Structures are given as C-alpha cells and as structure tokens.
TIZA-910411 format. One record per residue: residue in three letters; x negated, y negated, z of N, C-alpha, C in turn. Coordinates in steps of 0.2 Angstrom, whole numbers, plus 2048, in hexadecimal, padded with zeros to 3 digits. Each point is the difference from the previous one (the first is absolute). Layout:
<sites>
ALAXYZXYZXYZ ...
</sites>
This chain:
<sites>
MET7FC8068008047FA8007FC7FA800 GLN7FA8008047FC7FA8017FC7FF7F9 ILE7FF8057FC7FC8007FA8057FD7FB LYS8078018008047FE7FB8017F8801 LEU8017FE8078007F98017FA7FC7FE ALA7FA8038017FA7FC7FE8008007F8 PHE8038047FD8008007F88047FB7FE PHE8067FF8038057FB7FE7FE7F9802 SER7FC8008057FE7F98027FB7FE7FB LEU7FC8057FE7FA7FE7FB8047FD7F9 LEU8058037FE8047FE7FA8027F9801 LEU8027FE8068027F98017FB7FB7FE PHE7FA8018017FA7FC7FE7FD8007F9 LEU8038057FC7FD8017F98047FB7FC PRO7FD7FD7FB8037FB7FB8058047FC LEU8067FD7FF8058037FB7FF7FD7F9 SER7FE8057FB7FF7FE7F98067FE7FD LEU8017FA7FD8057FE7FC7FF7FF7F9 GLY7FA8037FE7FE8007F97FB7FA7FF VAL7FC8007FB7FB7FB7FF8037FB7FB SER7FE7F98018027FB7FB7FB7FE7FC PHE8008037F97FA7FF7FC8007F97FD GLN7FA7FD8007FF7F97FD7FA8017FB PRO8017FC7FA7FB8007FB7F97FE803 LEU7FB8037FE7F97FF8027FC7FC7FB ASP7FB7FC8027FC7FD7FB7FB8057FD GLN7FE8058047FA8047FE8038067FB ASN7FC8017FB8018057FB7FE807803 PRO8038057FD7FD8078027F98017FD GLY7FD8068027F98017FE7FF8017F8 LEU8058027FD8008027F98057FB7FC VAL7FD7FC7FB8057FC7FC7FE8017F9 ASP8058017FC7FE8017F98007FA7FC ASN7FB7FE7FD8007F97FD8008017F8 GLY8018077FE8028017F97FA8017FC THR7FA7FF8027FA8007FC7FB806802 PHE7FD8027FB7FA8058017FC8007FA GLY7F98018017FC8017FB7FD7FA7FD PRO7FD8007FA7FC7FB7FD8057FA7FF PRO7FD7FA7FF8047FA7FF8048007F9 VAL8067FE8018047FF7FA8007F97FD GLU7FF8007F98007F97FD8058007FB ILE8047FA8008057FF7FB7FD7FC7FB VAL8008037FA7FC7FD7FA8047FD7FB HIS8068017FF8057FE7FB807800803 LEU8047FA7FE8078008028048007FA PHE8058048008058007FA8067FC802 GLU8017FB7FD8057FB8028078027FE GLU8018047FB8068027FD802807801 GLU7FD8047FC8028077FF7FC805805 PRO8028058037FC8048047FC8057FB PRO7FA8018027FB8047FC801807801 ILE7FF8047FB7FF8088027F98027FF GLY7FE8007FA7F98037FE7FB7FB800 ILE7FA8028027FA7FB8007FA8057FE THR7FC7FD7FB7F98037FE7FB7FB7FF VAL7FA8018037FA7FB8007FB8047FC GLY7FD7FD7FB7FB8037FC7F97FE802 GLN7FB8037FC7F97FF8017FE7F8800 SER8037FD7FB7FF7F97FF8037FB805 GLY8058038048037FC8058077FE7FD ARG8028017FA8067FF7FE806804803 ALA8057FD8028058038048078007FC PHE8048058008068007FC805803805 VAL8067FE7FF8068028058068017FB ASN8058048038068017FD8067FF804 PHE8057FE7FD8067FF8048068047FD ASN8058038058068037FD8047FA7FE ARG8048027FB8057FB7FE8068037FC GLY8057FC8008068027FC8047FB7FC ASP7FD7FA8018037FA7FC7FB7FB7FD LEU8007FF7FA7FB7FD7FD8007F8802 ALA8067FE8018017F98027FC7FE807 THR8028058047FD7FE8077F9804801 ASN7FF8057FC7F98038017FD8017F9 PRO7FD7FB7FE7FD8007F97FA805800 LEU7FD8018057F9804800801806804 THR7FD8057FD7FF8078037F9801801 VAL7FC7FD7FC7F88018017FD7F97FF ALA7FB7FF8057FD7F98007F9801802 GLU7FC7FB7FF7F98008028007FA806 ILE7FD8028057FF7FB8067FA7FB7FE VAL8027F98007FB7FC7FE7FD7FB806 ASN8047FF8057FE7FC806804803806 ALA8007FC805803802807807801800 THR8047FC7FB8078018008038007F9 ALA7FC8017FB8028017F97FF8067FC GLU8048027FC7FF8067FB8027FD7F9 VAL7FD8037FB8027FF7F98028067FD PRO8048007FB8038067FC7FA8047FD PHE8008068017FB8047FC8048067FC PRO7FE8017FA7FB7FC7FC8027FA7FE SER8077FF8008037F97FE807800802 LEU8047FB8008077FF8028048047FB GLU7FE8007F98048037FB800808801 PHE7FA8028027FF808802805802805 ASN8017FB8058048028068087FF7FE THR8017FE7FA8077FE7FE8038047FB PRO8038068018038047FB8057FC7FC PRO8007FF7F98047FC7FD808802801 ASP801806801807803800802801808 GLY7FC7FD8048028008077FD807804 LEU8028008067FD806804804806800 VAL8077FF7FE8048068008048007F9 ASN8028067FE8058017FB806804802 THR8057FF7FC8078048028028047FA THR8018078028028047FB805804802 SER8068007FD8068048028027FE806 GLY8007FA8028027FD8067FB801806 ARG7FB8037FF7FB8028057FA7FB7FF THR7FD7FE8067FA7FC8007FA804801 PHE7FB7FF7FC7F98038007FB7FA800 GLY7FA8028027FA7FC7FF7FF7FF7F9 SER7FC7FB7FE7FE7FE7F97FC8067FE SER8008017F97FC8057FD7FA7FD7FD ASP7FF7F98017FB7FD7FD7F9802802 SER7FC8037FC7F98028027FB7FB7FE GLN8027FA7FE7FB7FB7FE7FF7FA805 HIS8058008058007FB805801803807 PHE7FE7FC8058018038078077FF802 ILE8038058038078008037FF7FF807 ASN7FE8058047FF8008077FA804802 VAL7FB7FC8017F9804802800801807 GLN7FE8068028008038077F9800802 ALA7FB8007FC7F98018027FB7FD7FB VAL7FB7FD8027FA7FD7FC7FA803803 VAL7FC8047FC7FA8038037FA7FF7FB PHE7FA7FF8037FA8007FC7FD8077FF ASP7FE8037FB7FD8067FF7F9800801 PRO7FC8058007F98008027FC7FC7FB LYS8027FF7FA7FD7FC7FB8027F9800 GLY8047FE8058017F98008067FE7FC ARG8048047FD8057FF7FC8077FF804 LEU8047FC7FF8067FF8048068047FD TRP8038038048068047FE8067FE804 ALA8067FF7FC8067FE8038058067FF MET8048028058048058008077FD801 ASP8048017FA8077FD800805805801 THR8047FF8058068058018058007FB GLY8017FB7FC8057FF7FC807800803 ARG8007FF8078068008048017F9804 PRO8037FB7FD8007FA804805801806 VAL7FF7FB8058048008068077FC7FF LEU8058048008077FD7FF8027FC807 GLU8057FC7FF8037FD806802805805 GLY7FE7FF8068028058057FA805802 GLY7FB8007FB7FA8048027FF8067FC ASP8058027FC8008077FC7FC7FE7FA ASN7FD8067FD7FD8007FA8048047FB PRO8017FD7FA8048047FA7FB8067FE PRO8038057FD7FC8067FD7FB7FD7FB ALA7FB8037FF7FB7FE7FA8028027FA ALA7FE7FC7FA8018037FA7F98017FD PRO7FF8057FC7FA8027FD7FD7FA7FC GLY7F97FF8027FD7FB7FD7FE7FA805 GLY8057FF8057FF7FB8057FB802805 PRO8008068037FB8028057FA8017FC LYS7FA7FD8027FA8017FC7FA7FE805 LEU7FA8027FD7FA7FF8037FC7FC7FB MET7FE7FA8017FC7FB7FB7FA7FE803 GLY7FB8017FC7F97FE8027FD7FA7FC PHE7FD7FC8047FD7FA7FD7F8800801 ASP7FC7FF7FB7F98008017FE7F9801 LEU7FF7FE8067FE7F98027F87FF7FE ASN7FC8057FF7F97FF8007FE8007F8 ASN8048017FC7FE8017F98027F97FC SER7FA7FC8008017F97FD8028007F9 SER7FF8067FC8028007F98078027FF SER8038028058078028008057FA803 ASN8068017FE8057FB803803803806 SER7FD7FE8068028028078077FF801 THR8037FC7FD8077FE8018058067FD ALA7FD8047FC8048057FD7FD807803 PRO8058058017FD8068037FC8047FB PHE7FB8038027FC8057FC804807800 LYS8048018048048078008067FF804 THR8058037FD807800803802807800 ILE802803806802807800807800803 THR8058037FC807801802801807802 PHE8068028028018068038078037FD THR8008067FE8068047FE804801806 GLU8068017FF8058018067FF806804 ASP7FD8067FD7FE8068047FA7FE805 VAL7FC7FB7FE7FB7FF8058027FA805 LEU8047FB7FD8027FB8058088007FF PRO8048038048077FF7FF8037F9801 ALA8067FF7FE8037F98018007FD807 LEU8008048058007FE8077F9801803 GLY7FB8017FC7F98008027FE7F9801 TYR7FB7FF8057FD7F98017F9801801 LEU7FC7FD7FB7F98008007FE7FB806 ASN7FC8038047FF7FC8077F97FE800 ASP7FB8057FF7F97FE8017FC8047FC VAL7F97FE7FE7FC8047FC7F9800802 ARG7FC8057FF7F98018017FD8037FA PHE7F97FE7FF7FD8027FA7F9804802 ASP7FF8057FC7F98038007FE8017F9 LEU7FB7FC7FE7FE7FF7F97F98057FF SER7FF8058047FB8047FF8018047F9 PRO7FA8007FC8018027F98028077FF ASN7FF8058058018077FF807802802 LEU8047FB8028078028028048027FA THR7FF7FD7FA8058017FA7FB8017FA ALA8038037FB7FD8017FA7FE7F97FD SER8047FB8017FF7F97FD7FA7FD804 GLY7FF8028067FB7FD8048027F9803 GLU8067FE7FF8027F9802803800807 GLY801806803802800807808801801 ILE8028008078068028028037FA804 ALA8077FF7FF8037FC805805804804 TYR8017FF8078058048048057FB802 ILE8068017FF8057FB802805804805 ALA8027FC8058058028058077FE7FD ASP8058047FF8067FF7FE805800807 SER8027FB8038038008068088017FF GLY8027FF7F98078007FF8038077FF ALA7FC8047FB8028077FF7FB805803 HIS7FC7FD8057FC8048057FB8057FC GLY7FA7FE7FF7FB8047FD7FA7FC7FE ILE7FB8037FD7FA7FD7FE8008017F8 ILE7FE7FB7FD7FF8007F87F97FF7FF VAL7FE8047FC7F98007FE7FF7FE7F8 VAL7FB7FB7FF8007FD7F97F98017FD ASP7FF8037FB7FA8007FC7FF7FA7FD LEU7FB7FC8028007F97FD7FD8007F9 GLY7FD8057FE7FE8007F98068017FB THR8048058018058027FC8077FD802 GLY8017FD8068067FE802805805802 GLU7FE806800804806802801800807 SER806802803802800807804806802 TRP8008028068038058038017FF807 ARG8058048038028008077FD806804 HIS7FF7FE8067FF8058058037FF807 LEU8008058048037FF8078087FE800 ASP8038017FA8077FD7FF804803806 GLN8037FB8048058018057FE804805 LEU7FA8018017FD8048068027FC807 ARG8008048058017FD8077FB7FA801 SER7FA8017FE7FA7FB8028017FA7FC VAL8048007FA8017F97FD8077FD801 ASN8048048038077FE8028017FC806 PRO8057FC8018017FC806802805805 VAL7FF7FE8068028048068087FE801 THR8048058018077FF8018017FC806 ASN8057FB8008027FC8067FA7FC803 PHE7FB7FF7FB7FA7FC8038037F9801 LEU7FD7FD8068027F98027FA7FD803 ALA7FE7FB7FD7FA7FC8028027FA804 SER7FB7FD8048017FA8047FB7FB7FF PHE8027FA8007FB7FA7FF8027FB805 PHE7FA7FD8038017FB805805803805 GLY8008068018048038068078027FD SER8027FE7FA8078017FE8018067FB PRO8048058028018057FB8047FD7FA THR7FD8027FA8027FD7FA8038057FB TYR8068007FE8038047FB8007FC7F9 GLN8018047FB8027FD7FA8077FE800 ALA8017F97FF8077FE8018017FA7FB SER8018017FA8017FB7FB8087FF7FF ILE8017FB7FC8077FE8008048057FB LEU7FC8047FD8038067FC801806804 ARG7FC8018058008068048017FF807 PRO8038048048007FF8077F9803803 ALA7FF7FF8077FA8028037FE8077FF LEU7FB8017FC7FD8077FE7F9801803 HIS7FE8068007F98028027FC7FF7FA TRP7F98008017FB7FE7FB8008047FA GLU8028068007FF8057FA8047FD7FA THR8047FA8018037FD7FA7FC7FA7FE VAL7FB7FE8037FD7FA7FE7FB8017FB ALA8017FD7FA7FB8017FA7FE807800 GLY8058058017FE8078007FD803806 GLY7FD7FB8047FD8028067FB805800 GLY7FD8027FA7FB8057FF7F97FE800 ILE7FC8047FE7F97FF8007FE7F97FE ASP7FC7FC8057FF7F97FF7F97FF801 GLY7FD8008077F97FF8017FC8057FC PHE7FB7FE7FD7FC8047FB7F97FE7FF ALA7FB8048017F97FF7FF7FC8067FE ILE7FB7FE7FD7FB8067FE7FA800804 SER7FE8068027FA8008047FA7FE7FD ALA7FB7FE8047F97FD7FD7FD8057FB ASP8018068017FD8057FB8048027FB GLY8077FE8008048017FA804807801 ARG7FE803805803807801807801802 PHE8027FB8048078008038047F97FF LEU8068017FF8057FA801803801807 TYR8007FA8038048008078067FC7FF PHE8058028038077FD7FF805801805 THR8057FC8008068018058067FD7FC PRO8068038028067FD7FE8017F9804 ILE8037FB7FE8017FA804805802806 ALA8058047FF8058028057FD806803 SER7FA7FF8047FD8068037FA7FD804 ARG7FE8048057FA7FE8047FA8067FF ASP8018047FB7FC8057FF7FA7FF7FA LEU7FA8028027FB7FF7FB7FE8077FC TYR7FF8007FA7FF8057FC7FA7FF7FB ARG7FD8057FD7FB7FF7FB8018067FB VAL7FE8007FA8008057FB7FA8007FC GLU7FD8057FE7FA8007FC8027FE7F9 THR7FB7FC7FD8027FD7FA7FF8057FA ALA7FB8058017FF8047FA8068047FD PRO8048038058068037FD8057FB7FD LEU8007FA8028057FB7FD7FE7FF7F9 ARG7F98007FF7FE7FE7F98028067FB VAL8038058028028057FB8077FF7FE ASN8017FF7F98077FF7FE804806800 PRO8068008038048068008028027F9 ALA8007FC7FB8018027FA7FB8057FD ASP7FA7FF8037FB8057FD7FF806805 ASP8038008067FF805805806801804 MET8048057FF8068018037FF801808 PHE7FA8018028008018077FD7FA804 ALA7FF7FA7FC7FD7FA8028037FD806 THR8078008008047FD805800803806 ILE7FF8078007FF8048067FA7FF803 ARG7FA8007FD7FA7FF8037FF7F9803 ALA8037FB7FC8007F9803804800807 ALA8068038008047FF8067FC804806 GLN7FC8057FE7FD8048057FA7FC803 ASN7FE7FB7FD7FA7FC8028027FA804 VAL8067FF8028027FB8047FF802807 GLN7FD7FB8047FE8018078037FB804 TYR8038028068037FC8057FB7FE805 LEU7FF7F98017FA7FE8048037FD807 GLY8078018018027FD8068047FA7FF GLN8027FD8068037F98007FB7FB801 MET8037FA7FD7FB7FA8008027FB805 GLY8058018058017FB8058067FB7FE GLY8028007F98057FC7FE8018007F9 ALA8057FD7FD8018017F97FB7FB7FC ALA7FE8027FA7FB7FD7FD8027FE7F9 ASP7FD7FB7FD8017FD7F97FA8017FC GLY7FB7FB8017FA8017FC7FB804802 PHE7FC8037FC7FA8048027FA7FD7FC GLU7FA8018027FA7FE7FC7FA804803 THR7FB8017FC7FA8038027FA7FC800 ASP7FB8018047FA7FC7FF7FA8067FF ASP7FA7FE7FE7FB8047FE7FD804806 THR8027FE8067FE804806804806801 GLY8068017FC8048058008077FF805 LEU8007FA8038067FE8048067FF7FC ILE8068038028067FE7FD8037FB804 TYR8027FA7FD8037FB8048088017FF ILE8047FF8058078028008047FA803 SER8047FC7FC8047FB803805803804 GLN8027FC8058058028058057FA802 PRO8057FF7FB8047FB801804800807 GLU8018068038048018067FC7FD806 HIS7F97FF7FF7FC7FE8067FC7F97FE ASN8017FD7FA7FD7FA7FE7F8802800 SER7FE8067FD7FA8028017FD8047FA ILE7FA8028007FD8047FB7FC806804 ASN8018067FF7FD8058037FB8037FB THR7FB8048027FC8047FC800807801 PHE8008047FA7FF8078017F98027FE ASN7FC8048047F98027FF8008077FE PRO7FF8027FA8008077FE7FB804804 LYS7FB7FD8027FA804804803802806 THR8047FC804802802806807802801 GLY8047FE7FA8078028008057FB805 LEU7FD7FB8028037FB8058037FA7FC VAL8067FF8028037F97FE7FF7FB806 GLU7FD7FB7FF7FE7FB8058027F97FE LEU8027FC8058027F97FF7FA7FC7FD PHE8007FC7FB7FB7FC7FD8017F9802 VAL8067FD7FE8017F98018077FF801 ARG8027FB8058077FE8018017F9802 ASP8057FD7FD8017F98018077FE7FE PRO8047FC8048077FF7FF8017FD7F9 ARG7FB7FC7FD8017FD7FA8008057FA MET7FE8078028008057FB8078037FF ALA8057FB7FE8078028008028047F9 TRP7FF8068018018057FB7FA8007FB PRO7FA8038027FA8007FC8028057FA ASP8007FE7FA8028047FA7FA8037FD THR7FE7FD7FA7FB8037FC7F97FE803 LEU7FB8057FF7FA7FE8037FB8007FA SER7FA7FC8007FB8007FB7F97FF803 VAL7FC8057FF7F98008037FC7FC7FB ALA7FD7FA8027FC7FC7FB7F8801801 ASP7FD7FD7FB7F88018017FD7FB805 ASP8047FB8027FE7FB805800803807 GLY8028068018008038078067FF804 PHE8057FE7FC8077FF8048058057FD LEU8058018048068047FE8057FA7FF TYR8038007FA8067FB7FF806803800 PHE8057FD8038078038008057FA800 THR8068027FD8067FB800804802806 ALA8037FA8038058018058077FD7FE ASN8058037FF8067FE7FC806800804 GLN8008028068068018048068047FD LEU7FE8057FD8058047FC806802803 TRP8008028078068028038057FB802 LEU7FE7F97FF8057FB8008037FE7FA SER7FE8037FA8037FF7FA808802800 PRO8037FE7FB8088027FF801807801 VAL7FC8047FD8028077FF800804807 TYR7FD7FC8058008038078057FC805 GLN8027FA7FD8047FB8058067FE7FD ASN8048057FE8077FF7FE8017FA7FA GLY7FB8007FC8007FB7FB7FD7F9801 THR7FE7FF8077FD7FA8027F9800800 ASP7FD7FB7FD7F88008007FE7FC806 LYS7FD8048057FE7FD8067F87FF800 ARG7FD8007FB7F97FF8007FE7F9801 VAL7FA7FF8037FE7F98017FA7FE7FC LYS8017FB7FC7FA7FE7FB7FC7FB804 PRO7F98007FE7FD8047FB7FE807802 PHE7FF8047FA7FD8078017F87FF800 ALA7FD8068027F97FF8017FC8067FC LEU7FA7FE7FE7FB8047FE7FA800805 ILE7FF8068037FB8008067FA8047FE ARG7FB7FF8047FA8047FF7FD802807 VAL7FC8058007FD8028067F98047FE PRO7FB7FF8047F98037FE801807801 ILE7FC8047FC8008078007F98037FF PRO7FE8068027F98027FF7FF8027F9 GLY8058027FC7FE8037F98027FB7FA LYS7FE8037FA8027FC7FA8048047FC PRO8037FE7FA8048037FC7FE8077FE VAL8058057FF7FE8067FD8017FF7F8 ARG7FA8027FC8018007F97FD8077FD LEU8058037FE7FF8077FD7FF8007F9 MET7FA8017FD7FF7FF7F97FA8037FE 
</sites>
C-alpha cells in the first residue's frame, strides 16, 4: 500500500505533456540540395524564339542547330547556323527551309507530311560525320496544332549531307540525299538520331555506314552511304519499345502526355515513345540506346546490324540475339553521346542532369547537374574540350500541357568541360 501511494505521489510532480508547439527555425538541416553537381555549367547561346532540339559543333567551331516546326509562317527555320550569342541564320538558305508546296499535303481527306525531297520539312537532328561533313535528318513529319505529327509520305523523310569543307563544291546544295522506302521507314516512323562509321572496310563501296534510331516505328535503320541502300533491324523488340504505363517527372511534377487532341496518356504515345537516346562506342563495336519512355540502357553489336536481311534470312535473328541489357540509368534519357575515352554521356531530363556510363566498370554515375539544365536534349562532343547540349523545356510544351505552351523564353545552349574529344570512326 505504501509503495502504491509513493508511486501516485511521484506522478503528481511529473509534467503533463500537452504536445509540442512547433515554430519555424532559422537554422537549416545538415543536408540542403542546391541543385548543382560537377564541373561548371556555361550558358553560351540563348534562343529568343523557338526551342532548339539538335546541336552539332564541328572541328572548325561552326555550330548548327535544328528546330521542330509545323507552320512556315511562325517557324520559317528548321535548320540554322549559330552566328553569335543570340542569333541564328538559315542553313543552307531560307529557300531550302521553305518547301514551295508547304509542310503537309492532303490526299483523300487525310493529311500527310510533304513528300518534298528537295527542301527541309521538319529536321530532327543535325550531326557532323568524321570527315567534317554536315548531315541533316528530316522526319518529313511536321508538328500539327496540338502536338501530333501527320504520317510521312515517301520522299519527305530523308538524310541529306552537306560538304562544308570542299571549296570547289556548292556547300549550300547537298552532295547526297537518301530517302527511304515504306518497308524500311513506315508512315508512322520517326527518324530521331543518327551516328556514322566511315571505316572503309564496312561496305563494298568503302563509304561507310549510318545508323539511325527510328523512335516512331521502333527499330534501327542501317544505311550504306555509298549505295544509299537501307534496311531495318531490332524491329519492335522490347529493347526499342516504350515501357508500358511509363510516367516521368520533371521539377518534381509527374507529367503525362496531355494535348488538346488527347486526354492524359502515358509516354508510350509520345512521338512513338521508342528508341531515342543513341550513340556509337569509341571503337565502333556497339550502339548504345534507350527508348525515351524507359529508364533502361541497352547496347547492340554493330556487326550483325550491317548485314542486310535481304541478303541473309537469318540476319534479323542474329542482330536481336546481340542486344544486351545494361541495367537502369537512374532516370529517363533523351540524348546520348560518346567521347574518345569511351564514356557514354546520357542526358537526364528528369533530374536536370547528365550521367555517364563507363563500359569498363559497368557503372552509371552522375556527371553534372544544374537547375538551368531544363530538359537537356541533344548532346555534342566538340574538339574544344566541351560537351554542348540544348535545354528546351520540352515537358512544358503543348503536347504535355493540355495544349498550353508553358515554356519560358529564352531557351539555352549550354556547355560543360569533359575529359575526352569527339569519336571519329573512319
């Protein structure tokens, strides 16, 4: 009894907790994310009007850029050369950027992209090859109101090469134009990115190979640059297809495709959602790639891709068997690029960053991060020791924002120092 009385007496002197009243503190916690990591980021060009997609910087320092477009009145240029901190000029001319009959045609009540093979329609990539020649890859599919692309018409999708080094030639006219048959590039195919290997032993012509990512019909197109002949590989395989119900986040916001023509959908519907990030290894042995609606990294050996299935009925099987899954990248990727140290640079729009994949270790590692890297898109390794890339705020464009353009001008060309130089296979 005495013990119980002593216990209750003790309780009378204990403080009664009524909960804590929290107040804001001036002191920060120990870890604060300032949004940056890695080498210094430099803004080197501002795009005052249209958001850039592709960028390529040549040995001489000349830099070219391309823009998506769907209306000649508001978007007269799809390929331009950068001439100063805020200006671009048409390449090779304004006339070449202006199809006389417009960007689309209508047949039997249906709208298709222009079949014009002599002018630019909607260029998705500009890339220098190892010889310093500039190539422009035209999807032939302009952007319609609401963000959709009409099917392509044969002749419109094309790969056009310009020899900027040959003073005896007219560099404003292409030295080569390669178009595609519908069995190689279906009407809903979308030429996305291209890489070159000009090693003379790859083809009978000795002029090399172009590898193209088709993000719309989901596959890889291989082109003999000597003959212009082309063929497909990895067609509709899981590795080149979008991940079902893929949902990306940007600046912390989950983002669907949500145009005025479609309700909120997952990313497998965006520009096909297929193979997008695309780079060739420093030794030319592999292509590294990922679908844009994916966080998975793959590579495939190039040797079996160079076998035309028309010449070997088992070529497609051998190519498919050579695809390797390399694991996840930590986020969805858009642009890929390689330097001569062997590093694969991987843009990471979900994290405002660029990662690297090191084939020697198998590791994906953070390379650079900065809030100004608002959707790093195309990457270009230059001879000056920098990696250049466009930042275009793509997730804020109408195709993701119910038809409303929420992008904030100007857009940026950014560079960051890297340890390597360009890969030139020839």
